[in-house]
C-alpha positions in Angstrom: 4.9 -44.8 -9.3 9.1 -44.4 -11.0 10.7 -41.8 -12.1 12.7 -41.5 -14.8 15.8 -43.2 -13.1 12.7 -46.2 -13.1 12.5 -45.7 -8.5 9.7 -45.3 -7.0 8.5 -41.9 -5.8 7.3 -41.4 -2.4 3.7 -40.4 -3.0 3.8 -38.9 0.6 6.1 -36.3 -0.8 5.2 -33.4 -2.4 6.5 -32.6 -6.1 5.0 -30.8 -9.2 2.7 -32.7 -11.2 2.0 -34.4 -8.1 -2.4 -35.3 -8.0 -4.1 -35.3 -4.3 -7.3 -35.7 -2.5 -7.8 -33.2 0.0 -10.7 -30.5 2.1 -10.1 -26.5 2.0 -10.4 -25.3 5.5 -9.9 -21.1 5.6 -9.3 -19.1 2.8 -5.9 -16.8 2.1 -5.8 -13.3 2.3 -7.1 -13.2 -1.9 -9.8 -15.7 -1.3 -7.9 -19.0 -2.4 -8.7 -22.3 -0.9 -6.5 -23.1 1.8 -6.0 -27.0 2.7 -3.4 -29.3 4.8 -1.5 -32.2 3.3 1.5 -33.9 5.1 2.1 -31.2 7.0 2.3 -28.9 4.1 0.0 -25.7 3.4 -2.2 -26.1 0.0 -3.5 -23.0 -2.2 -6.4 -23.9 -4.3 -8.2 -21.4 -6.3 -11.6 -21.4 -7.0 -12.3 -24.1 -3.4 -14.4 -23.0 -0.6 -13.9 -23.7 3.6 -15.4 -27.5 3.5 -15.2 -28.2 0.0 -13.2 -31.5 -0.9 -11.3 -31.7 -5.1 -8.4 -33.6 -6.5 -5.5 -30.7 -7.3 -2.7 -30.9 -8.8 0.5 -29.5 -7.1 2.4 -27.2 -9.1 4.9 -24.9 -7.3 6.5 -24.7 -4.1 6.8 -21.4 -2.3 8.4 -21.2 0.7 6.4 -23.2 3.3 3.5 -23.8 0.7 2.1 -25.2 -2.3 0.7 -23.7 -5.0 -1.6 -25.8 -7.3 -4.4 -25.6 -9.6 -8.0 -27.5 -9.2 -9.2 -30.2 -11.4 -12.0 -32.5 -9.7 -14.5 -30.9 -7.6 -15.9 -33.6 -4.9 -18.2 -32.2 -2.3 -19.0 -28.6 -3.0 -20.4 -26.1 -0.3 -23.9 -26.0 0.1 -22.8 -21.9 0.3 -21.4 -21.8 -3.5 -23.6 -20.1 -6.2 -23.3 -18.8 -9.9 -21.1 -15.6 -10.3 -23.4 -12.8 -10.8 -20.6 -12.1 -13.5 -19.7 -14.3 -16.6 -15.9 -12.9 -15.9 -15.7 -13.4 -12.4 -13.4 -16.8 -12.7 -10.8 -15.0 -14.6 -11.0 -11.1 -13.9 -9.1 -10.5 -11.0 -11.3 -7.7 -9.5 -13.4 -9.9 -7.6 -12.3 -13.4 -6.0 -15.8 -14.2 -3.9 -18.5 -13.6 -6.0 -19.0 -17.4 -6.0 -19.4 -17.7 -2.6 -23.1 -16.8 -0.9 -22.9 -12.9 0.6 -23.4 -13.8 4.0 -21.0 -16.5 4.3 -18.8 -13.8 2.9 -19.1 -11.7 5.6 -18.9 -14.7 8.6 -15.6 -15.4 6.9 -14.5 -11.5 7.6 -15.5 -11.4 11.2 -13.3 -14.8 11.8 -10.7 -13.7 10.0 -10.3 -10.4 11.6 -10.7 -12.5 15.1 -7.6 -14.9 13.9 -6.0 -12.1 13.0 -6.4 -9.9 16.2 -5.0 -13.1 17.8 -2.0 -14.5 15.9 -0.3 -11.1 14.6 -1.5 -9.0 17.9 -2.1 -11.5 20.6 -4.8 -9.5 21.4 -8.4 -11.3 22.7 -11.3 -9.2 21.6 -14.1 -10.3 19.7 -14.9 -8.0 16.7 -18.9 -7.1 16.6 -21.1 -8.3 14.2 -20.0 -6.9 10.5 -21.3 -4.1 9.4 -22.5 -5.2 5.8 -25.4 -3.5 3.0 -27.7 -5.8 2.2 -29.2 -4.0 -0.6 -25.6 -3.0 -2.3 -23.2 -6.2 -2.5 -23.3 -5.0 -6.1 -23.4 -1.9 -7.8 -21.7 -0.1 -5.1 -18.4 0.8 -6.7 -18.7 5.0 -7.1 -15.5 4.7 -9.4 -13.5 2.8 -11.5 -10.2 2.7 -13.2 -9.8 0.6 -16.3 -6.8 -1.0 -18.4 -6.8 -0.3 -21.4 -4.8 -1.9 -25.1 -4.9 -1.6 -28.3 -4.2 -5.0 -30.3 -1.6 -5.5 -33.4 -5.2 -6.3 -35.2 -6.6 -2.8 -34.1 -9.4 -4.0 -31.8 -9.3 -2.4 -28.1 -9.3 -4.1 -24.9 -10.8 -2.7 -21.9 -10.9 -4.6 -18.8 -9.6 -5.5 -15.5 -6.5 -7.9 -15.1 -6.1 -11.4 -15.3 -5.0 -13.1 -11.7 -1.8 -12.8 -11.3 -1.1 -11.3 -14.6 -0.9 -7.8 -16.4 -3.5 -9.3 -19.6 -6.9 -7.4 -20.1 -9.9 -9.5 -19.9 -11.9 -7.6 -21.8 -15.2 -6.6 -20.6 -18.5 -4.6 -21.2 -20.0 -4.4 -17.8 -19.3 -4.7 -14.4 -22.1 -6.2 -11.9 -20.2 -4.4 -8.9 -19.8 -1.1 -10.3 -22.5 1.8 -9.8 -25.0 1.4 -12.8 -25.1 4.6 -13.9 -21.1 3.7 -14.7 -21.7 0.2 -15.6 -24.3 1.3 -18.6 -21.5 3.3 -19.5 -18.7 1.1 -20.5 -20.0 -0.6 -23.6 -20.9 3.0 -25.2 -17.4 4.5 -24.4 -15.5 1.1 -25.2 -16.4 1.3 -28.9 -16.2 5.2 -29.1 -13.1 4.4 -27.7 -12.2 1.7 -30.3 -13.4 3.4 -34.0 -11.4 6.2 -32.3 -8.6 4.3 -33.4 -6.2 6.3 -30.8 -3.3 4.0 -29.8 -3.4 2.6 -26.3 -1.1 0.5 -23.5 -1.7 0.4 -20.3 1.8 -0.3 -19.5 3.4 1.4 -22.3 5.4 -1.7 -23.5 4.3 -1.5 -27.3 3.5 2.7 -28.0 2.7 5.6 -25.7 -1.1 6.9 -25.5 -4.6 6.2 -23.6 -3.7 4.1 -20.8 -6.7 3.8 -18.6 -10.5 5.2 -18.5 -11.2 6.4 -15.4 -15.4 6.7 -13.9 -16.8 8.7 -10.9 -20.1 9.1 -9.8 -21.5 11.1 -6.5 -23.5 8.1 -5.1 -26.1 11.5 -3.9 -26.2 13.5 -6.8 -25.6 11.4 -9.5 -23.1 13.5 -11.5 -20.7 11.4 -13.5 -16.6 12.3 -14.4 -15.2 11.0 -17.5 -11.0 10.8 -17.3 -9.0 9.5 -20.1 -5.4 8.6 -18.7 -2.6 8.9 -21.4 1.1 9.6 -21.5 0.8 12.0 -24.3 -1.2 15.1 -24.8 -1.3 15.1 -28.2 -3.9 12.6 -29.2 -6.4 13.9 -32.0 -9.9 13.6 -31.6 -10.1 13.6 -27.9 -12.3 17.2 -27.8 -14.6 15.5 -30.1 -15.3 12.8 -28.0 -15.4 14.9 -24.7 -18.2 16.8 -26.8 -19.7 13.7 -27.7 -20.0 12.1 -24.2 -21.0 15.9 -22.6 -23.9 16.0 -25.0 -25.1 12.1 -25.3 -25.1 12.0 -21.4 -26.5 14.8 -19.3 -25.2 13.7 -15.8 -21.4 13.5 -17.5 -20.9 16.7 -15.7 -16.5 16.6 -17.5 -14.4 15.1 -18.7 -11.0 15.6 -18.4 -7.3 14.3 -19.6 -4.9 12.8 -17.0 -1.6 12.7 -18.3 0.9 10.2 -16.7 3.8 9.4 -18.9 5.9 7.7 -16.4 6.2 3.7 -16.2 5.3 3.3 -13.0 2.3 1.1 -11.0 0.7 4.7 -10.5 -2.2 4.7 -12.7 -2.7 8.7 -12.3 -0.4 11.4 -13.1 -0.2 14.6 -11.3 -0.9 17.1 -14.2 -4.9 16.7 -15.2 -6.7 19.1 -17.7 -10.6 19.7 -18.5 -11.6 18.0 -22.6 -14.7 19.4 -21.7 -17.3 20.8 -18.8 -16.0 20.4 -15.2 -12.7 19.4 -13.7 -14.9 18.1 -10.6 -18.2 16.9 -9.6 -20.0 17.1 -6.8 -20.9 14.8 -4.0 -23.3 14.7 -0.9 -21.7 13.1 1.6 -22.8 12.9 5.7 -24.7 15.9 5.1 -22.2 18.1 3.5 -21.1 19.1 0.0 -18.2 17.8 -1.4 -15.7 18.2 -4.4 -14.0 15.5 -5.9 -11.5 15.5 -9.1 -10.2 13.2 -11.3 -7.0 12.4 -8.4 -9.0 12.9 -5.4 -9.1 10.2 -3.1 -12.6 9.3 -2.3 -14.0 6.1 -0.7 -15.1 3.7 -3.4 -18.3 2.8 -1.2 -20.4 5.9 -0.1 -23.4 4.6 2.0 -20.7 2.4 3.7 -17.9 5.1 4.4 -21.0 7.2 5.5 -21.9 4.2 8.4 -18.2 4.6 9.6 -18.2 8.0 10.4 -21.3 8.3 11.6 -20.0 5.7 14.2 -16.6 7.5 15.3 -18.9 10.4 15.5 -21.7 9.4 17.8 -19.1 7.3 19.3 -17.0 10.6 20.2 -20.1 12.5 20.6 -20.8 10.2 23.6 -17.6 10.5 25.3 -17.3 13.8 24.5 -19.7 16.0 23.2 -17.1 19.0 22.1 -13.6 19.1 22.5 -10.1 19.1 19.9 -9.6 16.0 17.6 -6.3 15.3 15.4 -7.4 13.5 12.0 -4.1 12.0 11.3 -3.9 10.9 6.9 -6.9 13.3 7.1 -7.4 13.1 3.1 -9.8 15.8 1.8 -11.9 15.6 4.8 -13.9 12.2 4.6 -13.8 12.3 8.0 -13.0 15.7 9.5 -15.4 17.5 8.0 -18.4 15.8 9.9 -16.9 16.0 12.9 -16.4 19.4 12.4 -20.3 19.6 11.6 -20.9 17.9 14.9 -19.4 20.0 16.6 -15.6 19.7 17.1 -12.5 21.8 16.2 -10.1 19.5 13.9 -6.8 19.7 12.8 -6.3 17.3 9.9 -2.8 16.1 9.0 -2.5 14.7 5.1 1.2 14.4 2.7 -0.2 14.7 -0.2 -0.7 18.4 -0.9 -3.4 18.3 -3.5 -5.6 16.8 -1.1 -5.0 19.4 1.8 -6.4 21.9 -0.9 -9.5 20.5 -1.3 -9.7 20.0 2.5 -9.7 23.5 2.8 -11.7 24.0 0.1 -14.4 21.3 0.8 -14.1 23.3 4.4 -15.1 27.0 2.9 -18.1 25.7 1.1 -19.4 24.0 3.8 -18.8 27.0 6.2 -16.4 24.7 8.8 -13.5 26.6 7.9 -13.3 28.5 11.0 -13.3 25.0 12.7 -11.0 23.2 10.4 -7.0 23.5 10.1 -5.3 21.4 7.6 -1.5 20.9 7.6 0.3 19.3 4.5 2.8 17.2 5.5 4.2 13.7 7.0 2.1 12.7 9.7 5.1 11.2 11.6 6.8 14.5 11.5 3.8 16.6 12.5 1.6 14.5 14.7 3.8 15.1 18.1 3.3 18.7 18.3 -0.5 18.2 17.6 -1.2 15.9 20.1 -1.0 18.1 22.9 -3.8 19.2 24.4 -6.1 16.7 21.6 -9.3 15.7 23.6 -9.3 12.2 20.4 -7.2 11.8 18.2 -8.6 10.0 14.4 -6.1 7.5 12.5 -6.6 6.1 8.8 -3.9 5.3 7.4 -2.4 3.6 4.7 -2.3 0.1 4.2 0.9 0.0 5.6 -0.2 1.2 8.7 1.5 2.9 11.1 5.3 3.6 11.6 7.0 3.6 14.8 7.5 7.5 14.9 3.7 7.9 14.9 3.1 5.3 17.5 6.0 6.7 19.7 4.5 10.0 19.2 0.8 9.2 20.0 2.5 7.1 23.3 4.8 9.7 24.6 1.0 12.1 24.4 -1.8 10.1 24.2 -5.1 11.4 24.2 -7.9 9.8 25.8 -9.8 8.3 23.0 -8.4 7.1 19.7 -10.3 5.4 16.6 -8.1 3.4 14.0 -9.4 2.9 10.7 -8.1 0.4 8.6 -8.0 -1.1 5.5 -5.6 -3.9 6.6 -6.1 -6.2 9.6 -2.6 -7.4 10.0 -0.8 -4.3 10.0 -3.5 -3.2 12.3 -3.0 -5.8 14.8 0.7 -5.7 14.7 0.0 -1.8 15.7 -3.0 -1.7 18.1 -0.5 -4.8 19.8 1.7 -1.9 20.7 -1.0 0.4 21.8 -2.7 -1.8 24.1 -0.7 -4.3 24.8 1.9 -4.1 28.1 3.7 -1.1 26.6 0.7 0.6 25.6 -1.9 2.7 27.3 -5.5 2.1 25.6 -7.8 -0.7 26.0 -10.0 -1.6 23.0 -13.7 -0.3 23.6 -14.9 -2.2 20.3 -13.5 -3.3 17.3 -16.0 -2.9 13.9 -15.4 -5.5 11.0 -16.7 -3.7 8.2 -17.8 -5.4 4.5 -16.6 -2.3 2.2 -16.1 -4.5 -0.8 -18.4 -7.4 -0.8 -17.6 -10.2 -3.5 -13.8 -9.6 -2.7 -11.1 -10.9 -0.1 -10.8 -7.4 1.2 -11.9 -6.4 4.9 -11.6 -2.8 6.4 -12.0 -2.8 10.4 -12.8 0.4 12.5 -10.7 0.2 16.6 -12.4 2.3 19.2 -9.8 2.7 22.0 -9.9 4.7 25.5 -6.4 5.4 27.8 -6.6 3.6 30.6 -3.6 5.0 32.0 -0.9 7.4 31.2 
């Protein structure tokens, strides 16, 4: 094919607009197909491993090319019709078009590959911990962007992939059905209210997000409106209407977030009606959850994870003193305390620590628990002295060097590391388990916490082998 100067272009040299045929060999971390062509990596949205397609190259990003799929030539037998009609556009789920069994198999392989590539560790993960009965309808919480268009219509839904454009929705099949059934009537009420809404505050102040939370075991629902201002008319009326309409709605709150930032929730929450919290039963304990409480969105899977940690520690120790770093509201700490362990929880968010103390008191576990509000890196070293086991549940970025240094400076006999990012976990395990570390991996448990997405959580159980 000649270029604009009449010269023939090399069909083997990648360029924007070039059409090529290729086969996906894997998926990237966002669930997009990965293929190789002439030593280049090509990323293809909506292409499953083993599928062939004609694609058009669009843009180079470092050592790979982004492309768009033109024609699907060979279809995987594992491809299926997406349970949600919006799945191709909505950025909430990326793997709905892949059978559930194939998703979990891929996640296990991915964890093993990341452990080898990033951590230089050859350890075979166990079978994926999955919930066959709840591959859909598992999310107990939603924070949904809102926007009032120029014509007055309200758009409510998740963002289109790679953008801040809302994909309008009335139903979401990954939401707990007790929340999903509320979406359409809540959207209708908000649209009729004529209240201003702009999730990113580019055009106007007002409502930004709709928040929903349900207690998996109790069925109690909390509705939250996230807004940049508190002087919106009719909010109390809406709250009263919702409380009267749905008996399982225990409270309606207003969370104020006036800052133009990626943080959805602000620090101030006011009660519009009912109660500011709902009750949830978790591992046999009673927990209080508010608008801003961080709590795992898949309750049954979270209970299985805690049970794994508890059973392992009980088999190894029976009793002892544990430190729970990044403890949040005590989701892991409190069930371990109920099993007979003495707990020290450390968490940077002071509101979470207040809730952890409150939850310990309401469950009669305050004599076994001590909670510290502060940076884990600042407190961990002094708390590890005399500690029998350490539980880690860090944010996505993993462990900072100071935390790993503190662990290796006074290594407890047992360590449980729960991660929401396999790459950062593998990086940290390389130091804890490698030549400079003092642990070996007893068990590596992948967990399918977010079916229909490429997200994977993993639990590493480590035992000290030298001092």
